[in-house]
C-alpha positions in Angstrom: -3.5 11.6 5.4 -3.3 15.1 6.1 -2.2 17.8 3.6 1.2 18.4 4.9 2.2 15.1 6.8 2.7 11.8 4.8 3.8 8.3 6.4 7.3 10.0 7.0 7.0 13.7 7.8 6.4 16.5 5.5 8.2 16.1 2.2 8.6 17.9 -1.1 10.7 19.7 -3.7 12.7 22.5 -1.9 11.3 26.0 -2.4 8.1 24.5 -4.4 6.2 22.4 -2.0 8.8 22.8 0.8 9.1 26.6 1.4 11.4 28.5 4.2 8.2 30.0 5.2 6.6 26.5 5.9 9.7 25.3 7.9 9.6 28.5 9.9 5.8 27.8 10.6 6.5 24.0 11.3 9.2 25.2 13.8 6.8 27.4 15.6 3.8 24.9 15.8 5.9 22.1 16.4 7.7 23.9 19.4 4.3 25.2 20.7 2.6 21.7 20.7 5.6 19.6 21.7 7.1 21.8 24.2 3.7 22.6 25.6 4.5 21.5 29.3 8.2 23.1 29.2 9.2 26.5 30.3 11.3 26.7 27.4 11.1 23.9 24.8 14.2 22.2 23.9 14.2 20.9 20.3 17.1 19.0 18.5 17.7 19.8 14.7 19.8 17.3 12.6 19.7 17.0 8.6 21.6 15.3 5.8 23.9 16.4 3.2 21.3 18.2 0.8 22.2 21.9 -0.3 18.8 23.1 1.3 19.6 21.5 4.6 21.2 24.8 6.3 18.4 27.4 4.9 15.9 24.7 6.3 17.7 24.3 9.5 17.8 28.3 10.1 14.1 28.5 9.2 13.3 25.7 11.5 15.3 27.6 14.2 13.8 30.8 14.0 10.6 29.2 14.3 11.4 27.7 17.4 13.0 30.6 18.9 10.0 32.9 18.2 8.0 30.8 20.5 10.6 30.9 23.2 12.3 27.6 22.5 15.8 26.5 22.3 17.0 25.2 18.9 19.8 22.7 19.6 21.7 22.3 16.1 23.8 19.1 15.8 24.7 19.3 12.1 24.9 16.6 9.6 23.9 13.2 11.3 21.9 9.8 10.4 18.2 10.2 11.4 18.4 7.6 14.1 21.1 9.6 16.1 18.5 12.4 16.3 16.2 10.1 18.3 19.0 8.9 20.5 20.5 12.6 20.9 16.9 13.9 21.7 16.2 11.1 24.4 19.8 11.5 26.0 19.7 15.2 26.5 15.9 15.0 27.6 14.9 17.4 24.7 11.1 17.7 24.6 11.4 16.9 20.6 13.9 16.3 17.8 13.6 17.3 14.1 15.3 15.9 11.2 15.7 17.6 7.8 15.8 14.8 5.1 14.1 13.5 2.2 15.7 10.0 2.9 16.2 8.0 -0.3 14.8 10.6 -2.7 17.1 13.0 -4.9 18.7 16.3 -3.7 16.0 18.3 -5.0 13.4 17.2 -2.3 13.9 17.6 1.1 11.7 16.9 4.3 11.1 17.7 8.0 10.2 14.9 10.4 9.4 14.9 14.1 10.4 12.8 17.2 8.8 13.3 20.5 10.9 13.4 23.6 11.4 9.7 23.6 12.7 9.5 20.1 9.5 8.0 18.7 7.7 9.4 15.7 4.8 11.4 16.3 1.1 9.9 16.4 -1.2 11.1 14.0 -3.0 13.1 16.6 0.0 15.2 17.3 0.8 15.7 13.6 -2.8 16.6 13.0 -2.5 19.2 15.8 0.7 20.8 14.2 -0.6 20.7 10.6 -3.9 22.5 11.5 -1.9 25.3 13.2 0.2 25.9 10.2 -2.4 25.5 7.6 -5.0 27.5 9.3 -2.6 30.1 10.4 -3.6 30.0 13.8 -2.0 32.3 16.4 0.6 30.7 18.7 1.9 32.6 21.9 5.3 34.5 20.9 7.7 34.6 23.8 11.0 36.2 24.7 13.9 34.3 25.5 14.4 31.7 22.6 17.9 30.9 21.5 19.8 29.2 19.1 22.7 26.6 20.4 25.0 24.0 19.2 25.9 20.5 20.8 29.4 19.8 21.1 30.5 16.1 19.6 26.6 15.2 19.5 27.9 12.1 17.5 29.4 10.7 20.5 26.0 10.2 22.6 24.8 8.3 19.3 27.7 6.2 18.7 28.2 5.5 22.3 24.8 4.2 22.6 24.7 1.8 19.8 28.0 0.5 20.6 26.5 -1.2 23.5 24.3 -3.6 20.9 27.2 -5.7 20.1 29.6 -7.8 22.3 32.5 -8.7 19.7 34.8 -6.7 17.5 35.0 -6.9 13.9 38.5 -7.9 13.4 39.4 -9.8 10.5 36.4 -8.6 8.4 36.9 -6.7 5.2 33.8 -4.4 4.5 32.8 -2.2 1.6 30.7 0.6 2.8 28.5 2.6 0.6 27.5 6.0 2.6 25.1 7.2 -0.4 27.0 10.7 0.0 24.7 11.2 2.7 24.2 11.7 6.6 26.5 8.8 7.7 29.3 9.7 5.6 31.3 11.5 8.3 30.7 9.2 11.0 30.2 5.5 9.7 33.7 4.7 8.2 35.5 5.7 11.1 33.2 4.1 13.9 33.5 0.6 12.1 37.1 1.1 11.8 37.2 1.7 15.6 35.5 -1.5 16.1 38.3 -3.3 14.1 36.7 -3.9 10.7 38.7 -3.2 7.4 36.7 -0.6 5.8 36.7 0.3 2.1 34.5 3.6 1.7 32.4 4.9 -1.5 29.8 7.4 -1.4 31.5 9.5 1.1 32.1 12.6 -1.1 28.6 14.6 -0.3 28.4 17.9 -2.6 24.8 18.8 -1.5 23.6 17.4 -5.0 25.1 13.7 -5.0 23.1 12.5 -2.4 21.6 8.8 -3.3 22.8 9.6 -6.9 23.7 6.4 -8.4 24.7 5.2 -4.8 23.6 3.9 -1.5 20.9 1.5 -0.7 18.6 2.3 -3.9 21.6 1.8 -6.1 23.6 -1.1 -5.2 25.4 -2.1 -8.4 28.6 0.0 -7.6 28.7 -1.7 -4.2 28.3 -5.1 -5.8 31.0 -4.6 -8.1 33.5 -3.1 -5.7 32.9 -5.7 -3.1 34.0 -8.5 -5.9 36.8 -6.3 -6.5 38.3 -5.8 -3.2 37.3 -9.5 -2.3 35.6 -8.3 0.6 33.7 -10.3 3.2 30.5 -8.1 2.7 29.2 -4.8 1.5 27.0 -2.4 3.5 24.9 0.4 1.9 23.0 2.9 3.9 20.4 5.5 2.3 20.6 9.1 2.4 19.6 9.7 6.1 21.0 6.3 7.3 17.8 4.9 8.7 18.0 1.9 6.4 20.7 -0.7 5.6 21.2 -3.1 3.0 23.9 -5.7 2.3 25.8 -7.3 -0.3 27.3 -10.8 0.0 30.9 -11.8 -0.9 29.9 -12.9 -4.2 28.2 -9.5 -5.0 24.5 -10.9 -4.7 21.9 -8.3 -2.7 21.2 -9.2 1.0 17.6 -7.3 1.2 15.9 -6.2 4.2 13.8 -9.5 4.2 17.1 -11.7 4.4 18.7 -9.4 7.0 15.6 -9.8 9.2 15.5 -13.5 8.7 19.3 -13.6 9.9 18.8 -11.3 13.0 15.4 -12.7 13.8 16.9 -16.4 13.7 20.0 -15.3 15.7 17.5 -13.6 18.3 15.5 -16.7 18.5 18.4 -18.9 19.1 19.7 -16.5 22.1 16.3 -16.3 23.6 16.0 -12.5 23.0 13.3 -12.3 20.3 10.1 -11.1 22.2 7.1 -13.6 21.7 9.4 -15.2 19.1 7.7 -12.9 16.6 9.0 -10.7 14.0 7.0 -7.8 12.6 6.9 -7.4 8.9 4.8 -5.4 6.1 2.7 -7.2 3.6 5.2 -6.6 1.0 7.6 -9.0 2.7 8.4 -12.0 0.6 6.7 -15.4 1.7 10.2 -16.7 1.6 10.6 -14.8 4.9 7.7 -16.2 6.5 8.9 -19.8 5.6 12.5 -19.0 6.9 11.6 -17.7 10.0 8.7 -20.5 10.6 11.5 -22.9 10.3 13.5 -21.3 12.8 10.8 -21.5 15.3 9.6 -17.7 14.9 6.1 -16.2 13.8 5.5 -13.1 11.7 3.0 -10.1 12.3 2.1 -8.2 9.1 1.0 -4.5 8.8 0.7 -2.0 6.1 3.7 -0.6 4.1 5.5 1.9 6.1 8.0 1.9 8.9 5.5 3.9 11.1 3.0 1.1 10.9 5.6 -1.5 11.9 6.5 0.5 14.8 3.0 0.9 15.9 2.4 -2.8 15.7 5.7 -3.3 17.5 5.0 -1.2 20.4 1.2 -2.5 20.7 2.1 -6.0 20.7 5.6 -5.5 22.8 7.8 -6.9 19.9 11.6 -5.9 19.6 12.4 -6.8 16.0 10.6 -5.5 12.9 11.2 -4.1 9.5 10.7 -3.9 5.7 12.1 -5.1 2.7 13.7 -1.8 1.7 16.3 -2.3 4.6 14.3 -0.3 7.6 14.9 -2.5 10.4 13.8 -1.5 14.1 15.5 -2.9 16.9 13.7 -1.8 19.7 15.9 -3.2 22.3 18.4 -0.5 21.1 16.6 2.4 19.3 13.2 3.7 18.4 13.4 4.1 14.9 14.8 2.4 11.8 18.9 2.4 12.1 21.2 1.5 9.4 24.4 1.8 11.3 22.9 -0.3 14.3 21.4 -2.9 11.6 25.0 -3.3 10.0 26.5 -3.6 13.3 24.3 -6.6 14.3 24.7 -7.9 10.8 28.5 -7.8 10.9 28.5 -9.4 14.3 26.4 -12.1 13.3 28.8 -12.6 10.3 31.9 -12.8 12.5 30.3 -15.1 15.1 28.5 -17.7 12.7 31.6 -19.0 10.7 29.9 -19.2 7.4 30.8 -16.6 4.6 27.8 -14.0 3.7 26.8 -16.0 0.6 25.9 -18.9 2.7 24.1 -16.7 5.1 22.6 -14.9 2.2 21.3 -18.3 0.9 19.6 -19.3 4.1 16.3 -17.7 2.8 14.8 -18.7 -0.5 13.2 -15.7 -2.2 9.9 -16.6 -3.9 9.1 -15.1 -7.3 6.7 -12.1 -7.1 4.1 -11.5 -10.1 2.5 -8.0 -10.4 -0.4 -7.2 -12.5 -2.6 -4.2 -12.5 -6.3 -4.0 -13.0 -7.7 -0.9 -14.3 -10.6 0.4 -11.8 -12.3 3.7 -11.4 -11.0 5.4 -8.3 -14.5 5.2 -6.4 -14.4 1.3 -7.0 -11.1 0.3 -5.9 -12.0 -0.9 -2.6 -15.3 -2.9 -4.0 -13.1 -6.0 -4.5 -13.5 -6.7 -0.9 -17.0 -6.9 -1.0 -17.4 -8.8 -4.5 -18.5 -12.6 -3.6 -16.8 -13.8 -6.9 -13.5 -12.3 -6.4 -13.1 -13.1 -2.9 -14.1 -16.8 -3.8 -11.3 -17.0 -6.7 -8.7 -15.3 -4.1 -9.4 -18.3 -1.4 -9.4 -20.8 -4.2 -5.9 -19.6 -5.4 -4.4 -19.3 -1.6 -5.9 -23.2 -1.1 -4.1 -24.2 -4.2 -0.8 -22.9 -3.0 -1.1 -24.8 0.4 0.8 -22.3 2.2 3.7 -22.0 -0.5 2.4 -18.8 -2.1 -0.2 -16.1 -1.4 -2.3 -13.3 -3.1 -2.0 -9.8 -2.2 -4.6 -7.4 -3.4 -3.7 -3.7 -2.8 -5.6 -0.5 -4.2 -3.1 2.1 -5.8 -3.0 5.2 -3.6 -2.4 7.3 -6.6 -3.9 5.9 -9.7 -7.1 4.1 -10.9 -5.4 0.8 -10.5 -6.2 -2.3 -8.2 -2.6 -4.2 -8.0 -2.5 -7.9 -8.2 0.5 -9.3 -6.6 1.1 -13.2 -6.3 4.1 -15.3 -4.9 4.9 -18.9 -5.4 7.4 -21.2 -6.7 6.4 -21.4 -10.4 6.8 -18.1 -12.0 4.8 -19.1 -15.3 1.7 -20.4 -13.3 2.1 -17.1 -11.2 1.9 -14.7 -14.3 -1.3 -16.9 -15.6 -2.9 -16.7 -12.3 -2.1 -13.0 -11.5 -3.3 -11.9 -15.1 -6.6 -14.0 -15.0 -7.4 -12.4 -11.4 -6.7 -8.7 -12.6 -9.0 -9.7 -15.9 -11.8 -10.8 -13.2 -11.5 -7.8 -11.2 -11.6 -5.6 -14.3 -14.7 -7.4 -15.6 -16.5 -7.3 -12.1 -15.7 -4.0 -11.1 -15.5 -2.3 -14.7 -13.1 0.4 -15.6 
């Protein structure tokens, strides 16, 4: 992993890790690399509602202009909208200023290529090297800053094509997380016929994700019950993820949404290779539910970029994470909360059963997590320890496909995490604790 780019762009506390000078440098380097074959590289810039967004936008734009590029400002819009707009206007790249689900003190800068895909590691590394090593870039005249009129229409008209029915008769409570979707999502879903009650639509620059949105579902749960709504929808700060709440206030997480959409696509014969791409942290209940519907799963490391890489490599069209990042490649190139919500509402409207019944179609198996303390230099040694591997195989065999063991070294602490899923929580706790003790005994602390 580079020093600047993480799994979702460059991110940090504004004016500490993420400064205006860094944003300017990223604008210069990004335009130089991504617009290499263009006479005047065109780069779309969008953002969420954080108070630091405008200053970072201007710094990025100045960097783009300095190398002769055109910075096209589209203002506050969801991350997936930037991917669509970049592709629709045939720009060379898109940039989103957002720290997604993080508090307002954080912000981030992430790039899309001209097709709306997140950048490969090699391209991010090239941009990062220019910035960190202060390499000279060719300064050019003729750069400019422009604004796109009604950019949201390009996005909304695009995703609207993903559904065929309207949402009349559905009462929806929608939590916009005081973030990027606050201005466009409620009106859009009303235009499709839904009766929409909105919360989290009063951003002040500091309240993004604060006690609201997909990371804080309690207000939505209560409001759905109070309003006697059919379903609740929650976005995160940049609206690239979506979680839901059923009509009795129970959470419909990303795994359950993937089960519903994946099973529906399988029945309609639109799920490529009958396969859904998930991460290793998805609940085993998702595997079992999808298997019962005739679907398979492919597993990746945690992170939507790894999900997308596997989808592109394997030619799959549905993937996602438990957190609500769902990628529907037939319609967009990145996680898209509003698109996910549309398809979920259409499924609810057409199915005839209520959201509670659909929510209960997948059983969530208990997960037990126990940490084993291991020196950083030994965190991967469990992979080659015969006794640890033998015990893992014994546990897997014991579950007969109704449970699993997942061992993951911590990325930041001297720990190996032991996660076990199955039907009996007391048994899981015992097995996980014993396995953690074995790892500590074998590898030392």
